[in-house]
N, C-alpha and C positions, 0 to 999 in steps of 0.2 A: 543409545538415545540415538536414533535413525532421520538423518537432515532430509527430507519432505523437500523433491527437487521439483521445480515450477516448471508448466511447459506452456505458457500464453505464449501467444504467437510472438514476434520482433515486434511489426509497432504498436499493438499494445500494453506491451511491456515500458516501451521506450514512453507512451500516453503517461501510463503510470506513475515512472518515478521522477516524468518533469511535474508532476500533482505535486509529487511528493517535494523531489526538488523545492521547487519554486512557493510552497508553503513553512516550508521549515527553510526557509532563505538557505542552501545547500547551493555549490558548488558544481558542477560536473566530476563525477569519480570520487565527490566526496561520499556520497549515500552509498553507505553497503547491504548485503543481503538482510545479514546480523546484529547490525548496528541500531540499538532501542532506540526506537526515535523520541523519547522521557530522559532516559541517561545520557545517549550520550549524542546527542542532536540537541539537547536543550529545547526540546517541547514542552507542547504542553495539552493537556488532554481540549482543551476548545481550537487550539493546530489540528490535531487529529479529528474530529469532529468536520474542521476544513473538508482534510483532505477527502473524508469519508462523500463526502455532500458534495466534492469537484466531479469524486469519480462518478455518484452516482450519476447525477447529473449530464457530468460529458460526455462519458461510454455506455451512460443506458441500463445499467448493468443498478442493482438493489443488493445490497450486502445486507445479510443477516444480524438482527437490530440484539442479538443473544450473541453475537458474535466477534461485537465492535469488543472488549474489554480485552479478547483475543491480538485483539492486531497489533500488536508492540514492537513488530520492525516490519523491512521492505517481506521480506522471506514472506508472513504472518500474510499481509496485507496482498503481496498474488498472488498464494493460492485462495486466498477467498474472491479474491478477482477472475480467476480460473474456473471453479468452482459456477461462480454465478456465467461465463461464458458456454463452460458446458452443459446446461441447465436451461440456456436459451434456448 
């Protein structure tokens, strides 16, 4: 399995991580790119919807609805935001 690398600029990456940390109530450094939001961080689907909503509202991206179920880790979320940024 090939791991995709995320190539977001540092500021955008930091903003996404800050939103995830706030909504999942995590401390800095606790979140990893491959940790599962629900299984590893005791999150739930409502919290993930809130994360996506904040990203869309605060960063001005619209994440494809068909991809929402695949946003299970920080890496997959960053890749989705990166795709939106490239297409903007």
